[in-house]
LOFI-297028 format. One record per residue (C-alpha): chain; residue in three letters; residue number from 0; x, y, z. Coordinates in Angstrom, 3 decimals, decimal comma, m for minus. Example, Ala and Ser with C-alpha at 12.3 -4.5 7.8 and 13.67 -1.06 7.14 Angstrom:
<sites>
chaine residu num xx yy zz
A ala 0 12,300 m4,500 7,800
A ser 1 13,670 m1,060 7,140
</sites>
This chain:
<sites>
chaine residu num xx yy zz
A met 0 m17,423 2,616 4,458
A lys 1 m14,725 5,250 4,758
A asp 2 m13,426 6,530 1,181
A gly 3 m15,808 3,897 m0,562
A phe 4 m14,531 0,735 1,148
A ile 5 m17,247 m2,088 1,778
A cys 6 m16,450 m5,313 3,970
A val 7 m18,241 m8,072 2,034
A ala 8 m18,500 m11,773 2,592
A ala 9 m19,009 m15,296 0,852
A gly 10 m19,957 m17,862 3,607
A thr 11 m20,680 m21,529 3,644
A pro 12 m22,716 m22,543 6,587
A lys 13 m22,631 m26,342 7,522
A ile 14 m26,108 m27,218 6,577
A arg 15 m28,172 m30,759 6,661
A val 16 m30,354 m31,153 3,849
A ala 17 m34,316 m30,732 4,199
A asp 18 m33,468 m29,749 7,681
A cys 19 m34,579 m26,314 7,745
A arg 20 m34,554 m25,768 11,372
A his 21 m30,751 m26,389 11,776
A asn 22 m30,465 m25,000 8,128
A ala 23 m31,866 m21,843 9,717
A glu 24 m29,731 m21,840 13,048
A gln 25 m26,485 m22,045 11,147
A ile 26 m27,486 m18,930 9,084
A phe 27 m28,190 m16,698 11,724
A thr 28 m25,070 m17,778 13,593
A met 29 m22,982 m17,011 10,595
A met 30 m24,583 m13,458 9,583
A arg 31 m24,098 m12,780 13,705
A glu 32 m20,276 m14,203 13,277
A ala 33 m20,430 m11,890 10,191
A asp 34 m21,550 m8,797 11,530
A met 35 m18,856 m9,309 14,682
A gln 36 m16,125 m8,943 11,784
A gly 37 m17,487 m5,778 10,390
A val 38 m19,333 m7,252 7,506
A lys 39 m21,529 m5,350 6,016
A ile 40 m22,709 m7,538 2,664
A leu 41 m23,164 m11,165 2,984
A ala 42 m23,858 m13,733 0,311
A leu 43 m24,883 m17,343 1,517
A pro 44 m25,379 m20,257 m0,756
A glu 45 m28,051 m21,271 m3,553
A leu 46 m31,002 m22,827 m1,448
A cys 47 m29,271 m23,137 1,558
A leu 48 m32,246 m22,506 3,461
A thr 49 m33,643 m26,195 2,880
A gly 50 m30,372 m27,582 0,955
A tyr 51 m29,805 m27,336 m2,694
A thr 52 m29,962 m31,407 m3,075
A cys 53 m33,798 m31,995 m1,764
A gly 54 m34,639 m33,154 m5,351
A asp 55 m38,765 m34,120 m5,130
A leu 56 m38,924 m33,038 m1,669
A phe 57 m38,872 m29,391 m3,030
A leu 58 m42,658 m30,278 m4,006
A gln 59 m43,425 m31,212 m0,686
A asp 60 m45,084 m28,725 1,212
A thr 61 m43,501 m29,727 4,567
A leu 62 m40,229 m28,735 3,314
A leu 63 m41,615 m25,252 1,880
A asp 64 m43,590 m24,476 5,036
A gly 65 m40,253 m25,423 6,971
A ala 66 m38,085 m22,621 4,679
A ala 67 m40,467 m20,206 5,282
A glu 68 m40,623 m20,966 8,980
A gly 69 m36,800 m20,686 9,047
A leu 70 m36,918 m17,422 7,694
A arg 71 m39,039 m16,392 9,882
A thr 72 m36,342 m17,720 12,892
A ile 73 m33,652 m15,948 10,730
A leu 74 m35,520 m12,826 10,809
A glu 75 m36,503 m12,541 14,326
A ala 76 m33,054 m13,598 15,383
A thr 77 m31,379 m10,786 13,316
A arg 78 m33,319 m7,482 13,973
A his 79 m30,722 m5,577 14,950
A leu 80 m28,248 m6,928 12,715
A glu 81 m26,649 m4,195 10,131
A val 82 m25,060 m6,868 8,011
A leu 83 m27,563 m6,951 4,728
A thr 84 m27,763 m10,814 3,941
A ala 85 m28,527 m12,619 1,144
A leu 86 m29,775 m16,385 1,172
A gly 87 m31,285 m19,138 m0,960
A met 88 m34,569 m20,570 m0,389
A pro 89 m37,642 m22,004 m2,494
A val 90 m40,373 m19,453 m2,663
A arg 91 m44,056 m20,468 m3,375
A ala 92 m45,833 m17,813 m6,319
A gly 93 m48,469 m17,360 m8,686
A gly 94 m48,924 m21,204 m8,217
A lys 95 m45,382 m21,851 m9,040
A leu 96 m41,895 m22,496 m7,389
A phe 97 m39,093 m20,183 m7,793
A asn 98 m35,415 m20,863 m6,556
A cys 99 m35,089 m17,339 m4,891
A ala 100 m32,270 m15,020 m3,122
A val 101 m33,749 m13,077 m0,421
A val 102 m31,941 m10,245 0,503
A ile 103 m32,332 m9,319 4,710
A gln 104 m31,750 m6,534 6,937
A lys 105 m32,362 m5,619 10,110
A gly 106 m35,255 m8,252 10,319
A glu 107 m36,698 m7,006 7,094
A ile 108 m36,738 m8,353 3,739
A leu 109 m35,613 m5,882 1,025
A ala 110 m35,575 m8,053 m2,416
A val 111 m36,865 m11,894 m3,470
A ala 112 m34,831 m12,135 m6,636
A pro 113 m36,137 m15,522 m8,785
A lys 114 m32,970 m17,782 m10,855
A thr 115 m33,581 m16,637 m14,169
A tyr 116 m31,707 m19,525 m15,752
A leu 117 m32,419 m23,124 m14,741
A pro 118 m30,043 m25,842 m15,368
A asn 119 m31,038 m29,014 m16,597
A tyr 120 m28,249 m31,251 m18,018
A gly 121 m26,234 m33,484 m16,739
A glu 122 m26,749 m33,940 m12,679
A phe 123 m29,085 m30,611 m12,847
A tyr 124 m32,619 m31,089 m12,889
A glu 125 m33,908 m27,687 m11,960
A lys 126 m37,002 m27,297 m14,278
A arg 127 m38,481 m30,410 m13,155
A trp 128 m39,136 m28,196 m10,045
A phe 129 m38,937 m24,434 m10,405
A glu 130 m39,894 m22,079 m12,883
A ser 131 m37,251 m19,366 m14,354
A gly 132 m38,126 m15,651 m13,099
A glu 133 m37,043 m14,116 m15,883
A gly 134 m39,328 m11,360 m16,981
A leu 135 m41,180 m10,968 m13,556
A asp 136 m39,455 m7,504 m12,592
A gly 137 m41,658 m7,280 m9,865
A his 138 m44,875 m7,977 m11,551
A met 139 m45,607 m11,184 m8,938
A ser 140 m46,788 m10,614 m5,753
A val 141 m45,348 m12,835 m2,969
A ser 142 m46,105 m13,617 0,518
A leu 143 m43,155 m14,442 2,825
A pro 144 m43,406 m14,120 6,522
A ala 145 m42,203 m11,356 8,514
A ala 146 m40,011 m11,572 12,273
A asp 147 m43,179 m11,142 14,236
A ser 148 m46,356 m13,552 13,140
A ala 149 m47,578 m10,900 10,138
A thr 150 m46,952 m11,887 6,673
A thr 151 m44,917 m9,541 4,282
A tyr 152 m45,820 m9,046 0,971
A thr 153 m43,437 m7,912 m1,876
A gly 154 m43,040 m8,270 m5,569
A leu 155 m40,860 m10,866 m6,985
A gly 156 m38,520 m10,348 m9,734
A gln 157 m34,434 m8,968 m10,426
A ser 158 m33,609 m6,658 m7,744
A ile 159 m31,267 m3,767 m7,033
A ile 160 m30,715 m3,049 m3,050
A asp 161 m29,706 1,029 m3,131
A cys 162 m27,197 1,571 m0,147
A pro 163 m27,002 5,491 0,469
A ala 164 m24,388 5,511 3,414
A val 165 m21,637 4,305 0,528
A pro 166 m21,987 6,425 m2,498
A gly 167 m22,021 4,138 m5,657
A leu 168 m22,839 0,828 m3,650
A lys 169 m25,669 m0,530 m5,002
A val 170 m26,381 m4,286 m4,412
A gly 171 m27,694 m6,280 m6,829
A val 172 m28,242 m10,475 m7,141
A glu 173 m27,849 m13,634 m9,348
A ile 174 m28,148 m17,270 m9,140
A cys 175 m25,526 m20,116 m9,792
A glu 176 m26,278 m20,688 m13,514
A asp 177 m27,234 m17,215 m14,189
A leu 178 m23,737 m16,575 m14,657
A trp 179 m22,765 m19,613 m16,582
A ala 180 m25,619 m18,317 m19,196
A pro 181 m24,907 m15,847 m22,509
A asp 182 m26,498 m12,803 m21,248
A pro 183 m26,494 m13,199 m17,497
A pro 184 m28,428 m10,829 m15,437
A ser 185 m25,834 m9,157 m13,833
A arg 186 m25,123 m7,638 m17,371
A arg 187 m28,780 m5,879 m16,727
A leu 188 m27,966 m5,390 m13,141
A ala 189 m25,037 m3,559 m13,689
A glu 190 m26,516 m1,247 m16,630
A ala 191 m28,892 m0,376 m13,807
A gly 192 m25,996 1,102 m11,423
A ala 193 m25,455 m2,102 m9,411
A thr 194 m21,611 m2,176 m8,240
A val 195 m21,546 m5,348 m6,294
A ile 196 m22,865 m8,448 m7,622
A leu 197 m23,277 m11,531 m5,410
A asn 198 m24,202 m14,934 m6,675
A leu 199 m25,918 m17,529 m4,477
A ser 200 m24,232 m20,782 m6,207
A ala 201 m24,612 m24,522 m5,219
A ser 202 m21,553 m25,567 m8,027
A asn 203 m20,719 m29,110 m7,619
A glu 204 m17,447 m30,155 m7,617
A val 205 m15,773 m31,994 m10,648
A val 206 m12,180 m32,307 m11,722
A gly 207 m11,101 m28,726 m13,252
A lys 208 m14,525 m27,336 m12,699
A ala 209 m13,110 m24,248 m9,871
A ala 210 m10,851 m23,370 m12,399
A tyr 211 m13,772 m22,681 m15,120
A arg 212 m15,930 m21,311 m12,122
A arg 213 m12,895 m18,853 m10,959
A gln 214 m12,298 m17,394 m14,620
A leu 215 m16,498 m16,801 m14,939
A ala 216 m16,687 m14,967 m11,604
A val 217 m13,029 m12,979 m12,112
A gly 218 m13,946 m12,514 m15,506
A gln 219 m17,555 m11,048 m14,906
A ser 220 m15,962 m8,744 m12,227
A gly 221 m13,744 m7,465 m14,693
A arg 222 m16,412 m6,881 m17,941
A leu 223 m18,675 m5,186 m15,305
A cys 224 m16,366 m2,933 m13,207
A cys 225 m17,979 m4,436 m10,534
A gly 226 m17,883 m6,222 m7,124
A tyr 227 m18,658 m9,920 m7,298
A val 228 m19,256 m12,059 m4,434
A tyr 229 m19,485 m15,742 m4,952
A ala 230 m20,987 m17,781 m1,987
A asp 231 m21,633 m21,821 m2,660
A ala 232 m22,593 m24,943 m1,282
A gly 233 m20,542 m27,010 0,644
A glu 234 m20,528 m29,211 3,463
A gly 235 m23,385 m30,986 4,469
A glu 236 m24,798 m30,390 0,697
A ser 237 m22,662 m33,468 m0,795
A thr 238 m25,142 m36,163 m1,071
A thr 239 m25,907 m39,380 m3,536
A asp 240 m23,639 m38,683 m6,327
A leu 241 m22,578 m34,874 m6,153
A val 242 m19,780 m33,295 m4,017
A phe 243 m20,187 m29,943 m2,985
A ala 244 m16,433 m27,676 m2,245
A gly 245 m17,851 m24,229 m0,618
A his 246 m15,426 m22,563 m3,475
A asn 247 m16,271 m19,052 m2,244
A met 248 m14,619 m16,153 m4,141
A ile 249 m14,612 m12,322 m3,889
A ala 250 m13,652 m10,105 m7,289
A glu 251 m13,222 m7,127 m8,333
A asn 252 m12,944 m5,024 m11,618
A gly 253 m11,239 m8,446 m12,976
A ala 254 m8,805 m8,955 m9,619
A met 255 m9,387 m11,842 m6,821
A leu 256 m9,196 m10,977 m3,489
A ala 257 m10,433 m13,350 m1,858
A glu 258 m10,819 m17,061 m2,169
A ser 259 m11,585 m20,371 m0,238
A arg 260 m12,365 m23,966 m1,059
A phe 261 m12,991 m27,549 0,755
A thr 262 m13,563 m25,262 3,991
A ala 263 m17,198 m24,063 5,689
A gly 264 m17,201 m20,301 7,101
A leu 265 m16,696 m16,993 6,016
A thr 266 m14,204 m15,829 3,225
A ile 267 m14,342 m12,286 3,676
A ala 268 m12,590 m9,011 1,643
A asp 269 m13,249 m5,157 1,084
A ile 270 m14,344 m3,568 m2,318
A asp 271 m13,538 m0,667 m3,248
A val 272 m16,729 1,320 m4,555
A gln 273 m15,238 4,339 m4,998
A arg 274 m12,807 2,509 m7,384
A leu 275 m14,922 0,582 m9,272
A thr 276 m16,960 4,201 m10,168
A tyr 277 m14,714 5,905 m11,174
A glu 278 m13,424 2,931 m13,511
A arg 279 m17,414 3,120 m14,836
A arg 280 m16,928 7,111 m15,398
A arg 281 m13,630 6,457 m17,072
A leu 282 m14,320 3,712 m19,357
A thr 283 m16,650 5,189 m22,742
A pro 284 m17,999 1,526 m23,607
A phe 285 m19,679 1,204 m19,983
A pro 286 m23,193 2,896 m20,382
A ala 287 m24,981 5,317 m18,789
A leu 288 m27,452 4,103 m15,910
A arg 289 m30,781 4,007 m17,085
A asp 290 m33,980 2,472 m15,875
A thr 291 m34,568 m1,544 m16,672
A gly 292 m37,800 m1,869 m14,735
A leu 293 m36,157 m3,771 m11,729
A cys 294 m36,902 m3,676 m8,666
A trp 295 m35,479 m1,158 m5,917
A ser 296 m35,239 m1,060 m2,535
A glu 297 m33,073 0,576 m0,333
A ala 298 m30,492 m0,531 2,486
A glu 299 m29,676 1,422 6,004
A phe 300 m25,919 1,745 6,978
A thr 301 m24,505 3,621 9,866
A pro 302 m21,310 5,467 8,951
A cys 303 m18,191 3,785 9,887
A val 304 m14,674 3,601 9,469
A thr 305 m13,920 0,652 7,417
A lys 306 m11,047 m1,389 8,585
A ile 307 m9,151 m2,125 5,575
A arg 308 m8,308 m5,920 5,128
A arg 309 m7,139 m6,125 1,585
A tyr 310 m3,213 m6,311 1,524
A val 311 m2,160 m2,990 m0,170
A ser 312 1,796 m3,338 m1,953
A pro 313 3,895 m0,591 m2,045
A thr 314 5,055 m1,134 m5,642
A pro 315 2,093 m1,417 m7,356
A phe 316 3,974 m1,124 m10,483
A ile 317 5,819 m4,442 m9,925
A pro 318 4,402 m7,730 m9,320
A glu 319 5,674 m9,088 m6,230
A asn 320 5,875 m12,508 m7,603
A ala 321 9,329 m13,639 m9,036
A ala 322 7,978 m15,257 m12,286
A asp 323 5,415 m12,538 m13,200
A arg 324 7,958 m9,633 m12,054
A ala 325 10,213 m11,658 m14,986
A gly 326 7,564 m12,023 m17,573
A arg 327 6,577 m7,981 m16,555
A cys 328 10,250 m6,779 m17,514
A glu 329 10,281 m8,924 m20,405
A glu 330 7,018 m7,598 m22,120
A ile 331 7,846 m4,326 m20,717
A leu 332 11,494 m4,206 m22,685
A thr 333 9,924 m5,592 m26,489
A ile 334 7,218 m3,216 m26,199
A ala 335 9,591 m0,368 m25,845
A ala 336 11,639 m1,866 m28,619
A leu 337 9,062 m2,445 m30,554
A gly 338 7,949 1,200 m30,309
A leu 339 11,676 2,558 m31,223
A lys 340 12,222 m0,167 m33,970
A lys 341 9,319 1,712 m35,869
A arg 342 10,462 4,974 m35,313
A leu 343 13,757 3,895 m36,971
A glu 344 12,536 2,248 m39,477
A his 345 9,945 4,929 m40,610
A thr 346 12,793 7,836 m40,209
A gly 347 15,422 5,855 m42,018
A ala 348 17,735 7,109 m39,138
A arg 349 21,234 5,487 m39,695
A thr 350 22,048 6,388 m36,004
A ala 351 20,513 6,245 m32,628
A val 352 22,111 8,468 m30,340
A val 353 21,988 7,979 m26,595
A gly 354 23,670 10,134 m23,566
A leu 355 25,111 7,697 m20,917
A ser 356 25,529 8,999 m17,577
A gly 357 26,356 5,859 m15,947
A gly 358 22,728 6,029 m13,809
A leu 359 19,460 3,913 m14,580
A asp 360 17,616 5,563 m17,124
A ser 361 20,330 6,100 m19,577
A thr 362 21,139 2,484 m19,251
A leu 363 18,104 1,271 m19,715
A ala 364 17,255 3,503 m22,637
A leu 365 20,579 1,557 m23,856
A leu 366 19,117 m1,821 m23,083
A val 367 16,167 m0,554 m25,092
A thr 368 18,065 0,837 m27,964
A ala 369 19,893 m2,393 m28,262
A leu 370 17,290 m4,622 m28,553
A ala 371 15,755 m2,336 m31,640
A met 372 18,598 m2,444 m33,397
A gly 373 18,879 m6,457 m32,596
A met 374 15,110 m6,587 m34,306
A leu 375 16,470 m4,360 m37,463
A his 376 19,317 m6,969 m37,734
A arg 377 21,236 m4,146 m37,335
A pro 378 24,755 m4,002 m35,117
A ala 379 24,977 m2,537 m32,187
A ser 380 27,459 m0,395 m33,848
A asp 381 24,628 1,901 m34,866
A ile 382 24,010 3,596 m31,749
A val 383 26,314 6,663 m30,870
A ala 384 26,522 6,716 m27,059
A ile 385 28,195 9,840 m25,754
A thr 386 29,098 10,124 m22,223
A met 387 29,781 14,306 m21,809
A pro 388 31,435 14,582 m18,109
A cys 389 31,197 17,979 m16,255
A phe 390 31,661 19,432 m12,921
A gly 391 29,814 16,568 m10,431
A thr 392 30,702 13,904 m12,517
A thr 393 32,468 11,218 m10,800
A asp 394 34,914 8,440 m12,038
A arg 395 32,502 5,846 m10,771
A thr 396 29,652 6,304 m13,345
A lys 397 31,886 7,925 m16,290
A asn 398 33,785 4,921 m16,107
A asn 399 30,256 2,438 m15,854
A ala 400 29,091 4,775 m18,878
A val 401 32,130 3,530 m20,935
A leu 402 32,606 0,115 m19,736
A leu 403 28,585 m0,031 m20,723
A ala 404 28,738 0,970 m24,003
A glu 405 31,584 m0,969 m24,704
A arg 406 30,521 m3,824 m23,470
A met 407 26,746 m3,293 m25,733
A gly 408 29,003 m3,118 m28,577
A ala 409 28,178 0,445 m29,461
A thr 410 30,073 3,535 m30,718
A leu 411 31,005 5,237 m27,667
A arg 412 31,854 9,027 m27,623
A thr 413 33,226 11,215 m24,828
A ile 414 33,270 14,633 m25,264
A pro 415 33,325 16,759 m21,881
A ile 416 31,142 19,844 m21,733
A gly 417 33,028 21,800 m19,162
A asp 418 34,540 24,401 m20,904
A thr 419 31,676 24,749 m22,906
A val 420 29,472 25,369 m20,341
A arg 421 32,079 28,067 m18,508
A ser 422 31,795 29,861 m21,825
A his 423 28,282 29,786 m21,563
A phe 424 28,687 31,339 m18,499
A arg 425 30,616 34,141 m19,576
A asp 426 28,303 34,713 m21,901
A ile 427 25,541 35,211 m19,913
A gly 428 27,591 36,808 m17,011
A his 429 26,669 33,686 m15,011
A asp 430 29,126 33,706 m11,656
A pro 431 30,278 29,543 m11,721
A glu 432 30,574 29,682 m8,120
A ile 433 26,798 30,364 m7,567
A his 434 25,512 26,749 m7,857
A asp 435 21,363 27,707 m8,578
A val 436 19,201 26,110 m11,013
A thr 437 20,847 28,482 m13,851
A tyr 438 24,643 26,467 m12,864
A glu 439 22,598 23,133 m13,107
A asn 440 20,322 23,672 m15,795
A ala 441 23,049 24,762 m18,699
A gln 442 25,351 21,457 m17,947
A ala 443 21,596 19,644 m19,373
A arg 444 21,112 21,725 m21,956
A glu 445 24,577 21,384 m23,245
A arg 446 24,676 17,865 m23,237
A thr 447 21,336 18,043 m25,163
A gln 448 22,214 20,282 m27,968
A val 449 25,649 18,127 m28,792
A leu 450 23,338 15,019 m28,578
A met 451 21,252 16,623 m31,179
A asp 452 23,735 18,204 m33,136
A val 453 25,710 14,702 m33,404
A ala 454 22,262 13,153 m34,737
A asn 455 22,240 15,928 m37,023
A glu 456 25,990 14,642 m37,666
A thr 457 25,319 10,821 m38,377
A gly 458 21,836 11,152 m39,429
A gly 459 20,596 9,595 m36,255
A leu 460 17,622 9,867 m33,766
A val 461 18,139 11,535 m29,637
A ile 462 16,935 8,706 m27,854
A gly 463 15,248 10,168 m24,676
A thr 464 15,942 9,275 m20,972
A gly 465 13,444 10,708 m18,789
A asp 466 11,278 7,752 m17,116
A leu 467 7,785 8,815 m15,649
A ser 468 8,610 9,725 m12,310
A glu 469 10,714 12,507 m12,841
A leu 470 7,820 13,518 m15,607
A ala 471 5,443 13,384 m13,097
A leu 472 7,481 15,270 m10,663
A gly 473 8,563 17,773 m12,645
A trp 474 12,410 16,661 m12,158
A ala 475 13,673 17,416 m16,078
A thr 476 15,265 20,537 m17,493
A tyr 477 13,073 22,455 m19,977
A asn 478 14,413 21,910 m22,905
A gly 479 17,308 19,912 m21,583
A asp 480 17,011 16,010 m20,690
A his 481 12,944 16,825 m20,884
A met 482 13,830 16,969 m24,960
A ser 483 14,537 14,288 m27,292
A met 484 13,673 12,356 m30,557
A tyr 485 12,025 9,626 m29,224
A gly 486 11,604 8,803 m25,033
A val 487 11,511 5,480 m24,505
A asn 488 11,811 5,389 m20,985
A ala 489 8,502 8,058 m20,998
A ser 490 6,045 5,692 m19,034
A ile 491 8,363 3,612 m17,403
A pro 492 8,269 5,123 m13,205
A lys 493 11,893 5,058 m11,788
A thr 494 11,037 2,145 m9,530
A leu 495 10,901 m0,038 m12,569
A val 496 13,389 1,323 m13,919
A arg 497 15,471 m0,481 m11,438
A his 498 14,173 m3,847 m12,169
A leu 499 13,771 m3,271 m15,850
A val 500 18,107 m2,951 m15,709
A asp 501 18,128 m5,834 m13,115
A tyr 502 16,328 m8,278 m14,953
A ala 503 18,320 m7,363 m17,565
A ala 504 21,938 m8,214 m15,699
A arg 505 20,117 m11,160 m14,523
A asp 506 18,910 m12,485 m17,999
A asn 507 22,190 m10,542 m19,941
A leu 508 21,598 m11,658 m23,467
A lys 509 25,114 m11,636 m24,296
A lys 510 26,035 m13,969 m21,371
A asp 511 28,801 m11,132 m20,277
A glu 512 30,383 m11,223 m16,844
A ala 513 31,534 m7,983 m17,561
A leu 514 28,344 m6,586 m18,568
A thr 515 27,023 m8,081 m15,503
A his 516 29,341 m6,651 m13,003
A val 517 28,572 m3,118 m15,007
A leu 518 24,723 m3,102 m14,954
A glu 519 25,241 m4,217 m10,942
A asp 520 27,223 m1,507 m10,175
A ile 521 24,823 1,013 m12,061
A leu 522 22,000 m0,319 m9,446
A asp 523 24,033 0,260 m6,333
A thr 524 24,832 3,621 m7,507
A pro 525 22,694 6,347 m5,954
A val 526 20,677 8,300 m8,181
A ser 527 21,710 11,618 m8,818
A pro 528 21,794 14,311 m11,549
A glu 529 25,360 14,583 m11,056
A leu 530 25,119 19,065 m11,575
A leu 531 26,975 20,112 m8,222
A pro 532 30,709 19,522 m8,255
A ala 533 31,346 16,356 m6,383
A val 534 33,406 15,952 m3,082
A gln 535 36,432 13,944 m2,719
A gly 536 35,228 12,102 m5,819
A gln 537 32,140 11,177 m4,075
A ile 538 28,219 11,741 m5,052
A val 539 26,716 14,844 m3,342
A gln 540 23,303 15,636 m5,000
A arg 541 20,960 12,760 m4,352
A thr 542 17,641 13,540 m5,832
A glu 543 15,732 11,655 m3,407
A asp 544 16,844 13,722 m0,721
A leu 545 15,777 16,789 m2,523
A val 546 12,128 15,308 m4,453
A gly 547 11,615 12,455 m1,971
A pro 548 11,477 8,804 m2,080
A tyr 549 10,546 7,519 m5,789
A glu 550 8,463 4,740 m3,865
A leu 551 6,482 6,958 m2,327
A his 552 6,108 8,723 m5,614
A asp 553 5,103 5,978 m7,975
A phe 554 2,664 4,821 m4,949
A phe 555 1,124 7,804 m5,293
A leu 556 1,455 8,681 m8,814
A tyr 557 m0,408 5,510 m9,437
A tyr 558 m3,346 5,790 m7,033
A ala 559 m3,974 9,135 m8,297
A leu 560 m3,959 8,751 m12,114
A arg 561 m4,742 5,363 m12,511
A trp 562 m7,670 5,428 m9,819
A gly 563 m8,575 9,221 m9,173
A phe 564 m8,192 8,626 m5,850
A gly 565 m8,261 11,934 m3,502
A pro 566 m5,544 13,091 m1,616
A arg 567 m6,964 11,170 1,909
A lys 568 m7,300 8,169 0,311
A ile 569 m3,759 7,628 m0,887
A leu 570 m2,352 8,864 2,644
A arg 571 m4,489 6,345 4,006
A leu 572 m3,603 3,687 2,126
A ala 573 0,479 4,805 1,764
A glu 574 0,349 4,007 5,617
A leu 575 m1,101 0,672 5,387
A ala 576 1,730 m0,260 2,893
A phe 577 4,912 1,727 3,717
A his 578 3,657 1,810 7,890
A arg 579 7,013 m0,023 8,763
A ala 580 9,471 2,329 6,849
A tyr 581 7,743 5,844 6,388
A ser 582 5,838 7,846 9,796
A arg 583 2,806 9,049 8,729
A glu 584 4,005 12,602 8,938
A val 585 6,885 11,607 6,477
A ile 586 4,129 10,055 3,707
A leu 587 2,032 13,380 4,409
A lys 588 5,003 15,984 3,761
A trp 589 6,279 14,003 0,269
A leu 590 2,502 13,638 m0,592
A lys 591 1,859 17,247 m0,482
A ser 592 5,216 17,834 m2,199
A phe 593 3,957 15,309 m4,883
A tyr 594 0,887 17,480 m5,969
A arg 595 2,513 20,614 m5,678
A arg 596 4,797 19,428 m8,217
A phe 597 2,364 17,362 m10,243
A phe 598 0,447 20,519 m10,971
A val 599 3,169 23,211 m11,123
A gln 600 5,233 21,366 m13,517
A gln 601 2,315 20,577 m16,070
A phe 602 3,729 22,681 m18,952
A lys 603 6,551 20,445 m19,109
A arg 604 4,380 17,279 m20,073
A ser 605 2,225 19,390 m22,774
A cys 606 4,896 19,300 m25,206
A leu 607 6,521 15,764 m24,356
A pro 608 8,512 14,130 m27,411
A asp 609 6,548 10,458 m28,710
A gly 610 7,463 8,123 m26,674
A pro 611 6,052 4,230 m26,180
A lys 612 3,071 3,574 m23,812
A val 613 4,207 0,229 m21,482
A gly 614 1,532 0,382 m18,921
A ser 615 m1,658 1,438 m17,485
A val 616 m0,662 5,022 m15,969
A ala 617 0,941 7,289 m18,691
A leu 618 1,617 10,964 m19,200
A ser 619 1,686 11,741 m22,881
A pro 620 m0,390 14,786 m23,887
A arg 621 m1,857 12,938 m26,458
A gly 622 m2,841 9,863 m25,141
A asp 623 m3,708 8,908 m21,325
A trp 624 m3,087 12,251 m19,629
A arg 625 m5,056 15,479 m20,682
A met 626 m4,327 18,532 m17,733
A pro 627 m4,214 22,293 m18,445
A ser 628 m0,817 23,516 m18,144
A asp 629 m1,985 26,158 m15,721
A ala 630 m4,726 23,912 m13,420
A ala 631 m4,778 25,262 m9,782
A ala 632 m3,990 22,584 m6,946
A arg 633 m5,563 23,942 m4,535
A leu 634 m8,223 21,476 m3,748
A trp 635 m6,137 18,555 m3,476
A leu 636 m3,579 20,424 m1,237
A glu 637 m6,512 21,935 0,970
A glu 638 m7,860 18,113 1,501
A leu 639 m4,560 17,177 3,077
A glu 640 m4,020 20,538 4,956
A gly 641 m7,061 19,490 6,766
A ile 642 m5,595 16,080 7,950
</sites>
């Protein structure tokens, strides 16, 4: 339960229709198995204590008494189990019969939640036996057996179980058809604070139904910013005309975490409650918690460190599936190009000026600019590509810049800046043998001046090349490569830049082998600002040796900004994602560096030029990220120092 993770499961026991004693044994055996596997919340199918397909047997007291006795057996057998379990059974109250979820823990009944929407069409006849629980909200008392020979009296109604051991964890329950309704009870439960919704279901299987069921569960988890645990009837339930497949699902905020079908047993996943509560705070349409008159109870969990079972991708910005990745690349390139297209149209710019270094970022900027020109039905020659060699420029990067511009059809200009920078050093009295920040930044600012002046000369716009990762770390020269007239890479992280260029190399709209070759060589070139003199023609300044691996920084950036996770939790997730690549000490070192740089360098992000937002993480001071330039990092760094 540390860091907001709670282990949940959807279970499908092997039942026998109308054999309550056998079913009770299957249920408490599954509860014990779940407890042994560290599960804290378990959802079981609708009416699993009797079987969903009992038909008119539901009207027989013999079956109902058997269900009550089965519940007593389960309570007695699970007195010492901490796993919070919702099981389905028929419940008599007020002279009627209700299809209910009974929520139990440690041999105690915490809630009895009736089904609201009763299907009475096709193969379903629930109104023949059951009453809707709509509007009860605890106003009707129900008696159920306790673990001993006593009787438990509780209110019948939609319920929320509070779990104080996990901040923000509140559990609500709805039953099968409730999810199919126009206004599911889960909406009301979520408005009252429920972050995990359990659905006890007996949804029979027909062709195509599984896909629709999946859409409902995943969509509801996204709509309500909740964890959604769907437990379906399966083996043993199939009878007469119906077949049940045990389609169990666990979804979180619009994403499927775990799923099984045509199998009995447990489907287990971790739900991140901290992530859900953050998202609800962030999304303004999500209402503040309100008193909706629901029944409330409390569950007790012993604080412990939850083993994280979910897969943590080391590349959160990049889909791991090749087809998805290609689709994402195509979409991002299109979005960025459309943004630039609009700016070129609006300003009436005659040219787009791009500084080409032979590196990844400027290559991507040129590719996007070429796409924008194509959308405008303008020739690529309207792009002015400028390479500006200086002290650290190698033949490899210079030649790649030249070849790239030529193959793309851009107008190429080569403007060496070495003499100009030396003159500037004389003007300010700087010794060119001192290779300090002045030595480096003077080159970056001179390049920006050249680009701006050529843009003025040609009636054009300077297209920025800096990416999201550089902005996060402040790895940009203020008023140098930090500045442009439109930054097309501004919300694209470095790890994604590489994939976009790789996609362009493979897709190669012109089917030009020479273009593919140069793009592949650019991909193989070490990331470097090339501001220090080369040694024997080789790059000596490698960015990742100085600021750390971009794959780590992009990981930190994603979880710090998109989900608001604290440093300790990010470290824990990074250890899972990168356990084969980096030691804990290395990850911790660069995480500290990330926070120091991120806070200190905010002043550069407070005055960024416009640029297209392409993803859920962006640092524009006008859009996604509003942070004071002088905010202190002390709290974040102290959390890391305490590890």
